[in-house]
PQR file of N, CA, C, O and H, with PARSE charges and radii, in Angstrom:
ATOM      1  N   UNK A   1       0.811  -1.235  -0.089 -0.4000 1.5000
ATOM      2  CA  UNK A   1       0.142   0.176   0.305 -0.0000 2.0000
ATOM      3  C   UNK A   1       0.964   1.382   0.129  0.5500 1.7000
ATOM      4  O   UNK A   1       1.819   1.623   0.980 -0.5500 1.4000
ATOM      5  N   UNK A   2       0.754   2.432  -1.215 -0.4000 1.5000
ATOM      6  CA  UNK A   2       0.648   3.495  -1.032 -0.0000 2.0000
ATOM      7  C   UNK A   2       1.170   4.608   0.051  0.5500 1.7000
ATOM      8  O   UNK A   2       0.139   5.281   0.058 -0.5500 1.4000
ATOM      9  H   UNK A   2       0.059   2.236  -1.907  0.4000 1.0000
ATOM     10  N   UNK A   3       2.103   5.333   1.041 -0.4000 1.5000
ATOM     11  CA  UNK A   3       1.743   6.454   1.895 -0.0000 2.0000
ATOM     12  C   UNK A   3       0.395   6.839   2.076  0.5500 1.7000
ATOM     13  O   UNK A   3      -0.182   6.624   3.142 -0.5500 1.4000
ATOM     14  H   UNK A   3       2.940   4.787   1.036  0.4000 1.0000
ATOM     15  N   UNK A   4      -0.038   7.279   1.311 -0.4000 1.5000
ATOM     16  CA  UNK A   4      -1.509   8.006   1.154 -0.0000 2.0000
ATOM     17  C   UNK A   4      -2.690   7.642   1.400  0.5500 1.7000
ATOM     18  O   UNK A   4      -3.633   8.226   1.933 -0.5500 1.4000
ATOM     19  H   UNK A   4       0.431   7.454   0.445  0.4000 1.0000
ATOM     20  N   UNK A   5      -2.465   5.769   0.606 -0.4000 1.5000
ATOM     21  CA  UNK A   5      -3.924   5.431   0.910 -0.0000 2.0000
ATOM     22  C   UNK A   5      -3.606   4.862   2.309  0.5500 1.7000
ATOM     23  O   UNK A   5      -4.533   4.447   3.005 -0.5500 1.4000
ATOM     24  H   UNK A   5      -1.698   5.295   0.173  0.4000 1.0000
ATOM     25  N   UNK A   6      -2.049   4.820   2.842 -0.4000 1.5000
ATOM     26  CA  UNK A   6      -2.411   4.082   3.915 -0.0000 2.0000
ATOM     27  C   UNK A   6      -3.009   5.195   5.609  0.5500 1.7000
ATOM     28  O   UNK A   6      -3.520   4.826   6.666 -0.5500 1.4000
ATOM     29  H   UNK A   6      -1.296   5.157   2.276  0.4000 1.0000
ATOM     30  N   UNK A   7      -2.575   6.682   5.057 -0.4000 1.5000
ATOM     31  CA  UNK A   7      -3.735   7.319   6.333 -0.0000 2.0000
ATOM     32  C   UNK A   7      -5.320   7.347   6.063  0.5500 1.7000
ATOM     33  O   UNK A   7      -5.812   8.198   6.805 -0.5500 1.4000
ATOM     34  H   UNK A   7      -2.160   6.982   4.198  0.4000 1.0000
ATOM     35  N   UNK A   8      -6.345   6.692   5.227 -0.4000 1.5000
ATOM     36  CA  UNK A   8      -7.137   6.708   5.005 -0.0000 2.0000
ATOM     37  C   UNK A   8      -7.639   6.266   6.264  0.5500 1.7000
ATOM     38  O   UNK A   8      -7.029   5.318   6.757 -0.5500 1.4000
ATOM     39  H   UNK A   8      -5.946   6.001   4.624  0.4000 1.0000
ATOM     40  N   UNK A   9      -8.762   6.803   7.006 -0.4000 1.5000
ATOM     41  CA  UNK A   9      -9.463   6.059   8.156 -0.0000 2.0000
ATOM     42  C   UNK A   9     -11.359   6.262   7.527  0.5500 1.7000
ATOM     43  O   UNK A   9     -11.993   7.130   6.927 -0.5500 1.4000
ATOM     44  H   UNK A   9      -9.258   7.573   6.605  0.4000 1.0000
ATOM     45  N   UNK A  10     -11.627   4.981   8.074 -0.4000 1.5000
ATOM     46  CA  UNK A  10     -13.097   5.447   7.968 -0.0000 2.0000
ATOM     47  C   UNK A  10     -13.415   6.802   8.189  0.5500 1.7000
ATOM     48  O   UNK A  10     -12.918   7.591   8.992 -0.5500 1.4000
ATOM     49  H   UNK A  10     -11.112   4.276   8.561  0.4000 1.0000
ATOM     50  N   UNK A  11     -14.424   6.979   7.260 -0.4000 1.5000
ATOM     51  CA  UNK A  11     -15.135   8.765   7.411 -0.0000 2.0000
ATOM     52  C   UNK A  11     -14.754   9.082   6.628  0.5500 1.7000
ATOM     53  O   UNK A  11     -15.676   9.376   5.867 -0.5500 1.4000
ATOM     54  H   UNK A  11     -14.828   6.338   6.607  0.4000 1.0000
ATOM     55  N   UNK A  12     -13.542   9.323   6.057 -0.4000 1.5000
ATOM     56  CA  UNK A  12     -12.662  10.180   5.034 -0.0000 2.0000
ATOM     57  C   UNK A  12     -13.480  10.586   4.134  0.5500 1.7000
ATOM     58  O   UNK A  12     -14.531   9.951   4.225 -0.5500 1.4000
ATOM     59  H   UNK A  12     -12.794   9.084   6.675  0.4000 1.0000
ATOM     60  N   UNK A  13     -13.497  11.358   3.291 -0.4000 1.5000
ATOM     61  CA  UNK A  13     -13.278  11.705   1.990 -0.0000 2.0000
ATOM     62  C   UNK A  13     -12.572  11.752   1.328  0.5500 1.7000
ATOM     63  O   UNK A  13     -11.588  12.461   1.540 -0.5500 1.4000
ATOM     64  H   UNK A  13     -12.643  11.874   3.217  0.4000 1.0000
ATOM     65  N   UNK A  14     -12.731  10.874  -0.054 -0.4000 1.5000
ATOM     66  CA  UNK A  14     -11.859  10.847  -1.169 -0.0000 2.0000
ATOM     67  C   UNK A  14     -12.519  10.651  -2.468  0.5500 1.7000
ATOM     68  O   UNK A  14     -13.708  10.362  -2.607 -0.5500 1.4000
ATOM     69  H   UNK A  14     -13.530  10.298  -0.226  0.4000 1.0000
ATOM     70  N   UNK A  15     -11.659  10.830  -3.413 -0.4000 1.5000
ATOM     71  CA  UNK A  15     -11.854  10.817  -5.092 -0.0000 2.0000
ATOM     72  C   UNK A  15     -11.160   9.904  -5.447  0.5500 1.7000
ATOM     73  O   UNK A  15     -10.108   9.585  -4.891 -0.5500 1.4000
ATOM     74  H   UNK A  15     -10.694  11.064  -3.300  0.4000 1.0000
ATOM     75  N   UNK A  16     -11.827   9.161  -6.770 -0.4000 1.5000
ATOM     76  CA  UNK A  16     -11.142   8.206  -7.565 -0.0000 2.0000
ATOM     77  C   UNK A  16     -10.062   8.878  -9.131  0.5500 1.7000
ATOM     78  O   UNK A  16     -10.519   9.208 -10.225 -0.5500 1.4000
ATOM     79  H   UNK A  16     -12.681   9.421  -7.221  0.4000 1.0000
ATOM     80  N   UNK A  17      -8.820   8.893  -8.760 -0.4000 1.5000
ATOM     81  CA  UNK A  17      -8.671   9.523  -9.483 -0.0000 2.0000
ATOM     82  C   UNK A  17      -8.315   9.377 -11.206  0.5500 1.7000
ATOM     83  O   UNK A  17      -7.572   9.933 -12.016 -0.5500 1.4000
ATOM     84  H   UNK A  17      -8.449   8.625  -7.871  0.4000 1.0000
ATOM     85  N   UNK A  18      -9.324   8.286 -11.205 -0.4000 1.5000
ATOM     86  CA  UNK A  18      -9.198   7.984 -12.925 -0.0000 2.0000
ATOM     87  C   UNK A  18     -10.814   7.476 -13.070  0.5500 1.7000
ATOM     88  O   UNK A  18     -11.086   6.604 -13.896 -0.5500 1.4000
ATOM     89  H   UNK A  18      -9.928   7.835 -10.547  0.4000 1.0000
ATOM     90  N   UNK A  19     -11.977   8.139 -12.124 -0.4000 1.5000
ATOM     91  CA  UNK A  19     -13.367   7.780 -12.255 -0.0000 2.0000
ATOM     92  C   UNK A  19     -14.047   9.388 -11.041  0.5500 1.7000
ATOM     93  O   UNK A  19     -14.600   9.336  -9.942 -0.5500 1.4000
ATOM     94  H   UNK A  19     -11.757   8.847 -11.453  0.4000 1.0000
ATOM     95  N   UNK A  20     -13.617  10.746 -12.005 -0.4000 1.5000
ATOM     96  CA  UNK A  20     -14.095  11.762 -10.976 -0.0000 2.0000
ATOM     97  C   UNK A  20     -15.730  11.658 -11.255  0.5500 1.7000
ATOM     98  O   UNK A  20     -16.632  12.411 -10.889 -0.5500 1.4000
ATOM     99  H   UNK A  20     -13.168  10.788 -12.898  0.4000 1.0000
ATOM    100  N   UNK A  21     -15.768  10.498 -12.004 -0.4000 1.5000
ATOM    101  CA  UNK A  21     -17.932  10.959 -12.703 -0.0000 2.0000
ATOM    102  C   UNK A  21     -18.195  10.005 -11.206  0.5500 1.7000
ATOM    103  O   UNK A  21     -19.325  10.089 -10.725 -0.5500 1.4000
ATOM    104  H   UNK A  21     -15.035   9.886 -12.301  0.4000 1.0000
ATOM    105  N   UNK A  22     -17.352   9.277 -10.616 -0.4000 1.5000
ATOM    106  CA  UNK A  22     -18.112   9.187  -9.516 -0.0000 2.0000
ATOM    107  C   UNK A  22     -18.628   9.471  -7.877  0.5500 1.7000
ATOM    108  O   UNK A  22     -19.031   8.885  -6.872 -0.5500 1.4000
ATOM    109  H   UNK A  22     -16.434   9.210 -11.007  0.4000 1.0000
ATOM    110  N   UNK A  23     -18.319  10.720  -8.380 -0.4000 1.5000
ATOM    111  CA  UNK A  23     -18.246  11.763  -6.998 -0.0000 2.0000
ATOM    112  C   UNK A  23     -17.009  11.497  -6.406  0.5500 1.7000
ATOM    113  O   UNK A  23     -15.928  10.992  -6.707 -0.5500 1.4000
ATOM    114  H   UNK A  23     -17.992  11.195  -9.196  0.4000 1.0000
ATOM    115  N   UNK A  24     -17.732  12.182  -5.163 -0.4000 1.5000
ATOM    116  CA  UNK A  24     -16.804  12.030  -3.364 -0.0000 2.0000
ATOM    117  C   UNK A  24     -17.844  11.055  -3.098  0.5500 1.7000
ATOM    118  O   UNK A  24     -19.043  10.928  -3.344 -0.5500 1.4000
ATOM    119  H   UNK A  24     -18.610  12.593  -4.918  0.4000 1.0000
ATOM    120  N   UNK A  25     -16.521  10.129  -2.235 -0.4000 1.5000
ATOM    121  CA  UNK A  25     -16.334   8.776  -2.354 -0.0000 2.0000
ATOM    122  C   UNK A  25     -16.179   8.930   0.147  0.5500 1.7000
ATOM    123  O   UNK A  25     -15.883   9.965   0.743 -0.5500 1.4000
ATOM    124  H   UNK A  25     -15.546  10.232  -2.035  0.4000 1.0000
ATOM    125  N   UNK A  26     -16.389   8.042   0.584 -0.4000 1.5000
ATOM    126  CA  UNK A  26     -16.763   8.128   2.025 -0.0000 2.0000
ATOM    127  C   UNK A  26     -15.921   7.105   2.287  0.5500 1.7000
ATOM    128  O   UNK A  26     -16.589   6.109   2.008 -0.5500 1.4000
ATOM    129  H   UNK A  26     -16.629   7.200   0.100  0.4000 1.0000
ATOM    130  N   UNK A  27     -14.593   6.661   2.747 -0.4000 1.5000
ATOM    131  CA  UNK A  27     -14.101   5.111   2.990 -0.0000 2.0000
ATOM    132  C   UNK A  27     -14.715   4.750   4.035  0.5500 1.7000
ATOM    133  O   UNK A  27     -14.867   5.576   4.934 -0.5500 1.4000
ATOM    134  H   UNK A  27     -14.051   7.470   2.974  0.4000 1.0000
ATOM    135  N   UNK A  28     -15.348   3.086   4.205 -0.4000 1.5000
ATOM    136  CA  UNK A  28     -15.634   2.238   4.828 -0.0000 2.0000
ATOM    137  C   UNK A  28     -14.954   1.761   5.570  0.5500 1.7000
ATOM    138  O   UNK A  28     -15.397   1.705   6.717 -0.5500 1.4000
ATOM    139  H   UNK A  28     -15.225   2.415   3.474  0.4000 1.0000
ATOM    140  N   UNK A  29     -13.932   1.338   5.382 -0.4000 1.5000
ATOM    141  CA  UNK A  29     -12.986   0.269   5.780 -0.0000 2.0000
ATOM    142  C   UNK A  29     -11.458   0.626   5.061  0.5500 1.7000
ATOM    143  O   UNK A  29     -11.538   1.357   4.073 -0.5500 1.4000
ATOM    144  H   UNK A  29     -13.572   1.384   4.450  0.4000 1.0000
ATOM    145  N   UNK A  30     -10.272   0.245   5.404 -0.4000 1.5000
ATOM    146  CA  UNK A  30      -8.897   0.303   4.750 -0.0000 2.0000
ATOM    147  C   UNK A  30      -7.865  -1.061   5.388  0.5500 1.7000
ATOM    148  O   UNK A  30      -6.746  -0.851   5.857 -0.5500 1.4000
ATOM    149  H   UNK A  30     -10.206  -0.348   6.206  0.4000 1.0000
ATOM    150  N   UNK A  31      -8.404  -2.249   5.304 -0.4000 1.5000
ATOM    151  CA  UNK A  31      -7.441  -2.936   6.065 -0.0000 2.0000
ATOM    152  C   UNK A  31      -6.324  -3.378   4.581  0.5500 1.7000
ATOM    153  O   UNK A  31      -6.717  -3.397   3.414 -0.5500 1.4000
ATOM    154  H   UNK A  31      -9.313  -2.419   4.923  0.4000 1.0000
ATOM    155  N   UNK A  32      -5.733  -3.510   4.775 -0.4000 1.5000
ATOM    156  CA  UNK A  32      -4.433  -4.194   3.879 -0.0000 2.0000
ATOM    157  C   UNK A  32      -4.433  -3.639   2.855  0.5500 1.7000
ATOM    158  O   UNK A  32      -5.251  -2.765   3.139 -0.5500 1.4000
ATOM    159  H   UNK A  32      -5.414  -3.495   5.723  0.4000 1.0000
ATOM    160  N   UNK A  33      -4.136  -3.425   1.769 -0.4000 1.5000
ATOM    161  CA  UNK A  33      -4.553  -3.318   0.553 -0.0000 2.0000
ATOM    162  C   UNK A  33      -6.055  -3.452   0.046  0.5500 1.7000
ATOM    163  O   UNK A  33      -6.065  -3.377  -1.182 -0.5500 1.4000
ATOM    164  H   UNK A  33      -3.471  -4.136   1.538  0.4000 1.0000
ATOM    165  N   UNK A  34      -6.925  -3.570   0.410 -0.4000 1.5000
ATOM    166  CA  UNK A  34      -8.091  -2.676   0.430 -0.0000 2.0000
ATOM    167  C   UNK A  34      -9.377  -2.055   1.084  0.5500 1.7000
ATOM    168  O   UNK A  34     -10.104  -2.372   2.026 -0.5500 1.4000
ATOM    169  H   UNK A  34      -6.917  -3.630   1.408  0.4000 1.0000
ATOM    170  N   UNK A  35      -9.348  -1.320   0.426 -0.4000 1.5000
ATOM    171  CA  UNK A  35     -10.560   0.332   0.651 -0.0000 2.0000
ATOM    172  C   UNK A  35     -11.700   0.145   0.007  0.5500 1.7000
ATOM    173  O   UNK A  35     -11.635   0.166  -1.222 -0.5500 1.4000
ATOM    174  H   UNK A  35      -8.758  -1.064  -0.339  0.4000 1.0000
ATOM    175  N   UNK A  36     -12.630  -0.015   0.460 -0.4000 1.5000
ATOM    176  CA  UNK A  36     -13.802   0.084   0.401 -0.0000 2.0000
ATOM    177  C   UNK A  36     -14.338   1.045   0.388  0.5500 1.7000
ATOM    178  O   UNK A  36     -14.212   1.439   1.547 -0.5500 1.4000
ATOM    179  H   UNK A  36     -12.683  -0.032   1.458  0.4000 1.0000
ATOM    180  N   UNK A  37     -14.852   1.710  -0.099 -0.4000 1.5000
ATOM    181  CA  UNK A  37     -15.367   3.512  -0.270 -0.0000 2.0000
ATOM    182  C   UNK A  37     -17.243   3.419  -0.808  0.5500 1.7000
ATOM    183  O   UNK A  37     -17.683   2.922  -1.844 -0.5500 1.4000
ATOM    184  H   UNK A  37     -14.954   1.390  -1.041  0.4000 1.0000
ATOM    185  N   UNK A  38     -17.836   3.933   0.061 -0.4000 1.5000
ATOM    186  CA  UNK A  38     -18.775   4.298  -1.181 -0.0000 2.0000
ATOM    187  C   UNK A  38     -18.798   5.651  -1.414  0.5500 1.7000
ATOM    188  O   UNK A  38     -18.423   6.521  -0.628 -0.5500 1.4000
ATOM    189  H   UNK A  38     -17.478   4.338   0.903  0.4000 1.0000
ATOM    190  N   UNK A  39     -19.350   5.837  -2.762 -0.4000 1.5000
ATOM    191  CA  UNK A  39     -19.102   6.684  -4.103 -0.0000 2.0000
ATOM    192  C   UNK A  39     -20.146   7.001  -3.739  0.5500 1.7000
ATOM    193  O   UNK A  39     -21.008   6.229  -3.316 -0.5500 1.4000
ATOM    194  H   UNK A  39     -19.655   5.130  -3.400  0.4000 1.0000
ATOM    195  N   UNK A  40     -20.263   8.551  -3.876 -0.4000 1.5000
ATOM    196  CA  UNK A  40     -22.049   9.746  -4.054 -0.0000 2.0000
ATOM    197  C   UNK A  40     -22.736   8.846  -5.829  0.5500 1.7000
ATOM    198  O   UNK A  40     -23.962   8.745  -5.881 -0.5500 1.4000
ATOM    199  H   UNK A  40     -19.563   9.177  -4.220  0.4000 1.0000
ATOM    200  N   UNK A  41     -22.259   8.518  -6.568 -0.4000 1.5000
ATOM    201  CA  UNK A  41     -22.761   8.290  -7.629 -0.0000 2.0000
ATOM    202  C   UNK A  41     -22.358   6.981  -8.406  0.5500 1.7000
ATOM    203  O   UNK A  41     -22.842   6.761  -9.516 -0.5500 1.4000
ATOM    204  H   UNK A  41     -21.264   8.600  -6.525  0.4000 1.0000
ATOM    205  N   UNK A  42     -21.284   5.935  -7.691 -0.4000 1.5000
ATOM    206  CA  UNK A  42     -21.247   4.628  -8.010 -0.0000 2.0000
ATOM    207  C   UNK A  42     -21.400   3.795  -7.036  0.5500 1.7000
ATOM    208  O   UNK A  42     -21.189   2.590  -7.166 -0.5500 1.4000
ATOM    209  H   UNK A  42     -20.891   6.114  -6.789  0.4000 1.0000
ATOM    210  N   UNK A  43     -21.852   4.442  -5.760 -0.4000 1.5000
ATOM    211  CA  UNK A  43     -22.023   3.254  -4.594 -0.0000 2.0000
ATOM    212  C   UNK A  43     -21.239   2.540  -3.797  0.5500 1.7000
ATOM    213  O   UNK A  43     -20.423   3.183  -3.136 -0.5500 1.4000
ATOM    214  H   UNK A  43     -22.024   5.422  -5.655  0.4000 1.0000
ATOM    215  N   UNK A  44     -21.260   1.475  -3.686 -0.4000 1.5000
ATOM    216  CA  UNK A  44     -19.540   0.913  -2.994 -0.0000 2.0000
ATOM    217  C   UNK A  44     -19.014   0.521  -3.883  0.5500 1.7000
ATOM    218  O   UNK A  44     -19.537   0.095  -4.912 -0.5500 1.4000
ATOM    219  H   UNK A  44     -21.923   0.953  -4.222  0.4000 1.0000
ATOM    220  N   UNK A  45     -17.664   0.617  -3.580 -0.4000 1.5000
ATOM    221  CA  UNK A  45     -16.768  -0.719  -4.469 -0.0000 2.0000
ATOM    222  C   UNK A  45     -15.544  -0.353  -2.885  0.5500 1.7000
ATOM    223  O   UNK A  45     -15.311   0.377  -1.921 -0.5500 1.4000
ATOM    224  H   UNK A  45     -17.239   0.963  -2.743  0.4000 1.0000
ATOM    225  N   UNK A  46     -14.954  -2.074  -4.025 -0.4000 1.5000
ATOM    226  CA  UNK A  46     -13.502  -2.044  -3.596 -0.0000 2.0000
ATOM    227  C   UNK A  46     -12.214  -1.753  -4.095  0.5500 1.7000
ATOM    228  O   UNK A  46     -11.960  -2.239  -5.197 -0.5500 1.4000
ATOM    229  H   UNK A  46     -15.144  -2.667  -4.807  0.4000 1.0000
ATOM    230  N   UNK A  47     -11.271  -1.021  -3.503 -0.4000 1.5000
ATOM    231  CA  UNK A  47     -10.449  -0.339  -4.298 -0.0000 2.0000
ATOM    232  C   UNK A  47      -8.969  -1.279  -3.927  0.5500 1.7000
ATOM    233  O   UNK A  47      -8.591  -1.714  -2.840 -0.5500 1.4000
ATOM    234  H   UNK A  47     -11.478  -0.626  -2.608  0.4000 1.0000
ATOM    235  N   UNK A  48      -8.404  -1.371  -5.146 -0.4000 1.5000
ATOM    236  CA  UNK A  48      -6.723  -2.322  -4.709 -0.0000 2.0000
ATOM    237  C   UNK A  48      -6.211  -1.178  -4.405  0.5500 1.7000
ATOM    238  O   UNK A  48      -6.631  -0.332  -5.194 -0.5500 1.4000
ATOM    239  H   UNK A  48      -8.711  -1.018  -6.030  0.4000 1.0000
ATOM    240  N   UNK A  49      -5.323  -0.635  -3.443 -0.4000 1.5000
ATOM    241  CA  UNK A  49      -4.443   0.117  -2.891 -0.0000 2.0000
ATOM    242  C   UNK A  49      -3.425  -0.017  -3.762  0.5500 1.7000
ATOM    243  O   UNK A  49      -2.775   0.931  -4.201 -0.5500 1.4000
ATOM    244  H   UNK A  49      -4.982  -1.323  -2.802  0.4000 1.0000
ATOM    245  N   UNK A  50      -3.227  -1.351  -4.079 -0.4000 1.5000
ATOM    246  CA  UNK A  50      -1.897  -1.414  -4.662 -0.0000 2.0000
ATOM    247  C   UNK A  50      -1.238  -0.806  -5.966  0.5500 1.7000
ATOM    248  O   UNK A  50      -0.148  -0.526  -6.465 -0.5500 1.4000
ATOM    249  H   UNK A  50      -3.755  -2.121  -3.721  0.4000 1.0000
ATOM    250  N   UNK A  51      -2.565  -0.786  -6.189 -0.4000 1.5000
ATOM    251  CA  UNK A  51      -3.153  -0.100  -7.776 -0.0000 2.0000
ATOM    252  C   UNK A  51      -3.080   1.244  -8.321  0.5500 1.7000
ATOM    253  O   UNK A  51      -2.531   1.951  -9.167 -0.5500 1.4000
ATOM    254  H   UNK A  51      -3.450  -1.014  -5.784  0.4000 1.0000
ATOM    255  N   UNK A  52      -4.285   1.201  -6.989 -0.4000 1.5000
ATOM    256  CA  UNK A  52      -4.675   3.025  -7.193 -0.0000 2.0000
ATOM    257  C   UNK A  52      -4.705   3.837  -5.989  0.5500 1.7000
ATOM    258  O   UNK A  52      -5.360   3.454  -5.019 -0.5500 1.4000
ATOM    259  H   UNK A  52      -4.730   0.627  -6.302  0.4000 1.0000
ATOM    260  N   UNK A  53      -3.898   5.185  -5.962 -0.4000 1.5000
ATOM    261  CA  UNK A  53      -3.842   6.148  -4.860 -0.0000 2.0000
ATOM    262  C   UNK A  53      -5.341   6.818  -5.103  0.5500 1.7000
ATOM    263  O   UNK A  53      -5.646   7.478  -6.097 -0.5500 1.4000
ATOM    264  H   UNK A  53      -3.366   5.496  -6.750  0.4000 1.0000
ATOM    265  N   UNK A  54      -6.078   6.555  -4.154 -0.4000 1.5000
ATOM    266  CA  UNK A  54      -7.158   7.470  -3.603 -0.0000 2.0000
ATOM    267  C   UNK A  54      -6.637   9.347  -3.065  0.5500 1.7000
ATOM    268  O   UNK A  54      -5.576   9.605  -2.498 -0.5500 1.4000
ATOM    269  H   UNK A  54      -5.830   6.018  -3.348  0.4000 1.0000
ATOM    270  N   UNK A  55      -7.392  10.080  -3.333 -0.4000 1.5000
ATOM    271  CA  UNK A  55      -6.951  11.132  -3.824 -0.0000 2.0000
ATOM    272  C   UNK A  55      -8.123  11.713  -2.845  0.5500 1.7000
ATOM    273  O   UNK A  55      -9.308  11.475  -3.075 -0.5500 1.4000
ATOM    274  H   UNK A  55      -8.255   9.870  -3.794  0.4000 1.0000
ATOM    275  N   UNK A  56      -7.438  12.950  -1.090 -0.4000 1.5000
ATOM    276  CA  UNK A  56      -8.192  12.614  -0.177 -0.0000 2.0000
ATOM    277  C   UNK A  56      -9.312  13.701  -0.185  0.5500 1.7000
ATOM    278  O   UNK A  56      -9.048  14.551  -1.035 -0.5500 1.4000
ATOM    279  H   UNK A  56      -6.474  13.143  -0.903  0.4000 1.0000
ATOM    280  N   UNK A  57     -10.244  13.904   0.348 -0.4000 1.5000
ATOM    281  CA  UNK A  57     -10.990  14.785  -0.404 -0.0000 2.0000
ATOM    282  C   UNK A  57     -11.246  16.231   1.089  0.5500 1.7000
ATOM    283  O   UNK A  57     -11.501  15.970   2.265 -0.5500 1.4000
ATOM    284  H   UNK A  57     -10.458  13.213   1.039  0.4000 1.0000
ATOM    285  N   UNK A  58     -11.097  17.400   0.594 -0.4000 1.5000
ATOM    286  CA  UNK A  58     -11.577  18.527   1.989 -0.0000 2.0000
ATOM    287  C   UNK A  58     -12.487  19.043   1.172  0.5500 1.7000
ATOM    288  O   UNK A  58     -12.373  19.029  -0.053 -0.5500 1.4000
ATOM    289  H   UNK A  58     -10.889  17.612  -0.361  0.4000 1.0000
ATOM    290  N   UNK A  59     -13.567  19.590   1.875 -0.4000 1.5000
ATOM    291  CA  UNK A  59     -13.965  20.550   1.617 -0.0000 2.0000
ATOM    292  C   UNK A  59     -14.097  21.516   2.496  0.5500 1.7000
ATOM    293  O   UNK A  59     -13.906  21.440   3.709 -0.5500 1.4000
ATOM    294  H   UNK A  59     -13.660  19.601   2.871  0.4000 1.0000
ATOM    295  N   UNK A  60     -14.663  23.090   1.427 -0.4000 1.5000
ATOM    296  CA  UNK A  60     -13.668  24.258   1.649 -0.0000 2.0000
ATOM    297  C   UNK A  60     -14.590  24.925   2.941  0.5500 1.7000
ATOM    298  O   UNK A  60     -15.797  24.700   2.851 -0.5500 1.4000
ATOM    299  H   UNK A  60     -14.818  23.152   0.441  0.4000 1.0000
ATOM    300  N   UNK A  61     -14.252  25.530   3.844 -0.4000 1.5000
ATOM    301  CA  UNK A  61     -15.033  26.182   4.678 -0.0000 2.0000
ATOM    302  C   UNK A  61     -16.125  27.487   4.099  0.5500 1.7000
ATOM    303  O   UNK A  61     -16.053  28.098   3.033 -0.5500 1.4000
ATOM    304  H   UNK A  61     -13.271  25.713   3.917  0.4000 1.0000
ATOM    305  N   UNK A  62     -17.068  27.632   5.151 -0.4000 1.5000
ATOM    306  CA  UNK A  62     -17.904  28.385   4.478 -0.0000 2.0000
ATOM    307  C   UNK A  62     -17.410  29.950   5.005  0.5500 1.7000
ATOM    308  O   UNK A  62     -17.980  30.954   4.578 -0.5500 1.4000
ATOM    309  H   UNK A  62     -17.127  27.135   6.017  0.4000 1.0000
TER
END
């Protein structure tokens, strides 16, 4: 697992770099190289963290 994926914890928001149409997703679990994310437009997806680096998403303050 790469360093960026290693810091992902349940509840964090992420985006998939190759699937912007999936929208923002919430990390459900991060075990080994398997990251389960519930994306707004795609639903629940299990990501292979050794192949894809998810990007943390931070909402702009009001």
